[in-house]
C-alpha positions in Angstrom: 16.2 -8.2 63.5 13.1 -10.1 65.5 11.0 -8.3 68.4 11.3 -8.1 71.8 8.5 -7.9 74.1 9.9 -6.7 77.0 6.2 -6.7 78.4 5.5 -10.2 77.9 3.6 -12.3 80.4 3.1 -15.5 81.3 -0.4 -17.2 81.4 0.0 -19.1 84.2 -2.1 -18.2 87.7 0.0 -18.6 91.0 -1.1 -21.4 92.8 0.7 -23.7 95.5 4.0 -25.9 93.7 4.4 -22.8 90.9 7.4 -20.8 90.5 7.7 -17.5 90.3 10.7 -16.1 88.0 11.6 -12.5 88.8 11.6 -10.4 85.6 15.6 -9.0 85.0 15.4 -5.6 86.9 12.4 -6.0 89.5 13.1 -3.3 91.8 13.4 -5.1 95.4 17.2 -6.1 95.8 16.1 -9.5 97.7 13.9 -10.5 95.0 16.7 -9.7 92.0 16.9 -12.5 89.4 15.5 -14.9 92.1 13.3 -17.7 91.5 10.4 -18.7 94.4 8.6 -22.1 95.4 5.4 -21.5 96.3 4.2 -23.5 99.3 0.3 -21.6 100.4 -1.4 -19.5 98.0 -5.4 -18.8 99.4 -7.6 -15.9 100.3 -5.4 -14.7 103.4 -2.2 -14.5 100.9 0.7 -16.2 99.9 3.9 -18.0 101.0 6.9 -19.4 99.8 10.4 -19.6 99.2 13.6 -17.9 97.2 15.4 -21.0 96.0 18.6 -19.3 94.8 19.8 -16.5 96.9 22.4 -18.4 99.3 23.7 -16.5 102.1 27.0 -14.6 101.9 28.3 -16.1 105.3 27.3 -19.6 106.4 25.7 -19.8 109.3 25.4 -22.7 112.0 22.3 -24.2 112.0 21.6 -25.3 115.5 18.2 -27.6 117.1 16.3 -24.5 119.4 15.5 -27.5 121.9 19.2 -28.3 122.4 21.7 -26.1 121.2 22.6 -29.0 118.8 23.9 -28.7 115.0 21.1 -29.6 112.6 23.5 -30.1 109.9 26.8 -32.0 110.3 28.2 -32.0 106.7 29.9 -29.3 105.5 28.5 -30.2 102.0 24.9 -29.7 103.2 25.6 -25.9 104.0 25.5 -25.8 100.0 21.4 -26.1 99.8 21.0 -23.0 102.1 19.5 -19.9 100.9 17.9 -16.9 102.3 14.3 -17.8 101.8 12.8 -14.6 102.1 12.6 -11.6 104.3 9.6 -12.9 106.6 10.7 -14.6 109.8 14.8 -14.6 109.2 15.6 -16.3 111.9 13.7 -19.1 111.3 15.3 -22.7 109.5 13.3 -24.1 106.8 13.3 -27.6 105.3 11.8 -29.1 101.7 12.4 -33.1 101.0 11.4 -35.0 99.1 11.3 -38.3 101.0 7.3 -37.5 102.3 6.8 -41.1 104.1 10.2 -41.1 105.9 10.3 -37.6 107.5 6.8 -36.2 107.1 5.5 -32.3 106.8 3.5 -30.2 104.9 2.5 -32.0 101.6 3.3 -29.1 98.7 3.4 -31.1 95.1 4.2 -34.7 93.9 6.6 -36.2 96.5 7.7 -32.4 97.7 7.1 -32.0 101.4 8.1 -28.4 103.8 9.3 -29.4 107.6 9.4 -32.8 109.2 7.2 -34.5 111.0 8.4 -35.7 114.9 11.0 -38.4 114.3 12.3 -40.4 117.3 15.4 -41.8 115.0 16.3 -37.9 114.5 16.6 -37.1 118.1 19.9 -37.8 118.3 21.1 -37.9 115.1 21.7 -35.0 112.7 19.4 -34.1 110.1 21.9 -35.0 106.6 23.6 -37.8 108.9 20.0 -39.7 109.0 19.5 -39.2 105.4 22.7 -40.6 104.9 22.1 -43.9 106.3 18.3 -44.0 105.5 17.9 -42.3 102.1 21.3 -41.6 100.5 19.6 -40.2 97.6 17.3 -38.0 98.9 17.3 -34.7 98.3 16.5 -31.1 100.1 17.1 -27.6 100.8 16.9 -25.6 103.4 15.9 -22.0 104.0 16.4 -19.1 106.2 13.2 -17.0 106.4 10.6 -17.0 103.9 8.7 -14.6 101.3 4.8 -13.5 101.9 2.2 -11.8 99.8 -1.2 -10.3 101.5 -4.1 -10.6 99.2 -4.1 -9.7 96.2 -0.2 -8.2 96.8 1.3 -11.1 94.7 -1.3 -11.1 91.3 -1.0 -6.9 91.3 2.6 -7.3 90.9 2.5 -10.0 88.4 0.1 -7.9 86.4 2.7 -5.0 87.0 5.1 -7.6 85.2 7.4 -8.2 88.4 7.3 -12.1 88.1 6.9 -14.2 85.8 4.6 -17.9 86.6 5.6 -21.0 85.5 5.0 -24.9 86.5 6.7 -26.6 89.3 10.1 -28.3 88.2 12.0 -30.5 90.6 15.7 -29.6 89.4 15.1 -25.8 89.9 13.8 -26.4 92.9 16.6 -28.5 94.2 19.8 -27.3 92.3 22.8 -25.3 94.0 23.7 -23.9 90.7 22.6 -20.6 92.2 25.3 -18.6 89.5 22.9 -19.6 86.8 19.7 -20.6 88.0 18.0 -17.8 87.1 18.7 -18.0 83.0 17.8 -21.9 83.8 14.2 -20.7 84.8 13.7 -18.2 82.2 14.4 -21.0 79.7 11.9 -23.4 80.9 9.4 -20.7 80.0 10.2 -21.5 75.9 11.7 -19.9 73.5 9.5 -16.7 73.3 11.6 -16.0 76.4 14.6 -16.5 76.0 15.4 -13.3 75.4 15.4 -11.8 78.8 18.1 -14.7 79.8 20.9 -12.6 77.5 20.0 -8.8 79.5 22.8 -7.9 81.6 22.6 -7.6 85.7 23.3 -3.7 84.7 21.3 -2.4 81.7 23.3 0.6 81.2 26.1 -2.1 80.2 23.9 -3.1 77.1 
């Protein structure tokens, strides 16, 4: 019978565009079996967004300047997740339409936020994309995740997080129920055992 190393670590360092995968039984319930895209990482700390925790009740997202909806189509709300415990009432967007929408470049064609766009002022974000970029991919977040200087590295050393390379399909997937397991599979066969562990270890 093969031996499994529950203390196994990945060798990657965290950085912009990298993805964090929580270990199966991380103690913080907000990050339980979560996947996080890192969007900032420097001497001051780290910022990212949880990719796979949709809100239990879908909120109505409104423009702060006009009170009008940001999203028009009901299906767009499936792309909202709870980004983290920081600034929980703030709304964030990541997208793959850099030249069209602008924003802060993260990695490859991924941008955080949008620049001022005259065409968007009188139109909901998702309807704008229907007309101008029907194949665009977006994800929306309520709040963000943050770590102070050195905090994330310490958590990684303790085994709370695996670090993996950027994966666009993971970032934009809305298959939330299975996304954590899919992320574990990207780490390779030597980590696949973690995906078989039950949510409640006492049931093992």
